[in-house]
Structures are given as C-alpha cells and as structure tokens.
C-alpha atoms as one frame of an Amber mdcrd trajectory, in Angstrom:
protein
  51.456  65.841-103.514  54.516  66.485-105.690  52.291  66.979-108.729  50.113
  69.485-106.884  53.168  71.452-105.750  54.555  71.400-109.294  51.276  72.726
-110.696  51.104  75.490-108.074  54.716  76.473-108.766  54.102  76.490-112.540
  51.058  78.750-112.280  52.746  81.051-109.752  55.578  81.594-112.241  53.141
  82.327-115.039  50.961  84.687-113.007  53.906  86.523-111.463  55.049  87.556
-114.939  51.673  88.728-116.251  50.622  92.316-115.930  46.884  91.585-116.316
  46.634  94.670-118.526  47.223  97.039-115.617  50.338  98.447-117.229  48.761
  99.195-120.591  46.386 101.749-119.130  47.543 104.666-117.047  45.478 104.646
-113.863  42.726 107.240-113.988  42.669 108.110-110.337  43.499 111.771-110.895
  46.835 111.524-109.075  49.781 112.438-111.248  52.830 110.219-111.731  55.738
 111.221-109.500  59.444 111.748-110.047  61.220 108.813-108.365  63.701 111.103
-106.626  60.893 112.799-104.670  59.468 109.574-103.204  60.280 108.739 -99.607
  62.265 105.612 -98.722  61.568 105.972 -95.030  60.529 102.756 -93.268  60.693
 100.633 -96.470  63.239  97.865 -97.065  63.410  95.003 -99.554  63.508  91.400
 -98.406  64.426  90.018-101.838  66.635  91.448-104.569  64.549  93.636-106.916
  64.044  92.229-110.433  63.569  94.644-113.341  61.465  93.666-116.348  60.792
  95.884-119.341  57.291  96.228-120.766  55.860  97.874-123.874  55.376 101.188
-122.110  58.075 101.251-119.468  59.368  98.845-116.882  58.382  97.246-113.611
  60.392  96.180-110.609  59.245  93.183-108.561  60.406  92.596-104.987  59.286
  91.509-101.538  59.294  94.393 -99.107  58.955  95.168 -95.450  57.382  98.451
 -94.351  57.127  99.685 -90.804  54.177 101.972 -90.125  52.473 104.624 -92.237
  52.378 108.405 -92.164  49.398 109.981 -90.452  46.600 110.648 -92.914  47.672
 107.870 -95.292  45.329 105.077 -96.240  47.452 101.896 -96.116  44.757 100.027
 -98.052  45.459 102.167-101.139  49.227 101.659-101.118  48.931  98.463-103.195
  45.925  99.429-105.315  45.727 100.530-108.934  45.036 104.023-107.678  48.154
 106.089-107.159  48.702 107.175-103.603  50.905 110.051-102.512  51.773 107.980
 -99.435  53.436 105.124-101.347  57.118 104.679-100.537  59.906 102.932-102.426
  62.889 101.169-100.888  66.140 102.990-101.660  67.591 100.167-103.786  64.411
 100.091-105.933  64.602 103.863-106.439  68.265 103.622-107.409  67.585 100.739
-109.814  64.877 102.806-111.570  67.063 105.923-111.712  70.055 103.988-113.099
  67.891 102.228-115.698  66.540 105.538-117.002  69.970 107.192-117.025  71.041
 104.602-119.603  68.142 105.792-121.781  69.423 109.213-122.934  69.606 110.629
-119.387  65.847 110.598-118.824  64.154 110.780-115.414  62.452 107.809-113.781
  58.731 108.393-113.159  56.770 106.271-110.650  53.275 105.124-111.675  52.270
 103.194-108.568  52.508  99.851-106.786  50.485  96.695-107.234  51.014  93.124
-106.053  51.442  89.979-108.102  50.085  86.469-107.561  52.792  85.769-104.955
  51.941  89.005-103.075  55.251  90.589-104.028  55.305  94.322-104.694  55.330
  95.374-108.350  56.356  99.017-108.821  55.620 100.499-112.231  57.855 103.101
-113.868  58.505 104.950-117.114  61.465 106.958-118.314  60.483 110.475-119.368
C-alpha cells in the first residue's frame, strides 16, 4: 500500500508540473487575451496559496480555488477548457500576483490567456507580460 501511494504521489508531482504543450500554442478559439485588471474576482477565492512558475513564453499560476455560482449566459463547462472564456474569473490574490510579477519586468501589463486544470485538478492560470 505504501509503495502504491508513493508511486501515485511521484506521478502527481511530475504531471502537475508539465504543461502538456498547452502553453506553447496560443489557443485558437478566436477569443482575445485579456488584461488581468479587467477580469472579475467576484465569487472566486483560493483555497491554497498560489504558486507562480515561469515558462518559455510567460508564466502560470497554480492554485486550488472555490467559486460560487456563474454569471447568466456563461458556460461553466468552458471555464477550465483550452478555449478562452470571457466568463472566467480570477481570485484577487492571483490577479495581484500576476500584476506584481509583470511590474518587475519593465512595468509591463499582465495578460490572461485562460485557465486549465492539472493532474490534481488544481486551477492553472496562464499569463504573459506585454
């Protein structure tokens, strides 16, 4: 039993840090990336402390979140897909982390490229500084 748990933990660590190539290609859904400051934080809170990790083309923030309800007209099934969704929200501390990270980089703006989930079903928000 201990060996099985160790193997599961090992693979969960590996898979939680892989991007599966999703970050290397900008999603082609037709939705444009959004300025982080314009994204709503209403009804979204983090359960765990957000962790920032840089990638070749930007950075991603991984966290567990709790959301309460959705706006009318939003498709909650697209919130965590590779397709950008104008209804996606970001918890305030995730927004501030992205904004602060980009301010260090020659006062650039943080741009949100969408949410996905990792192997552990934690939210992975993708950003770039522009």
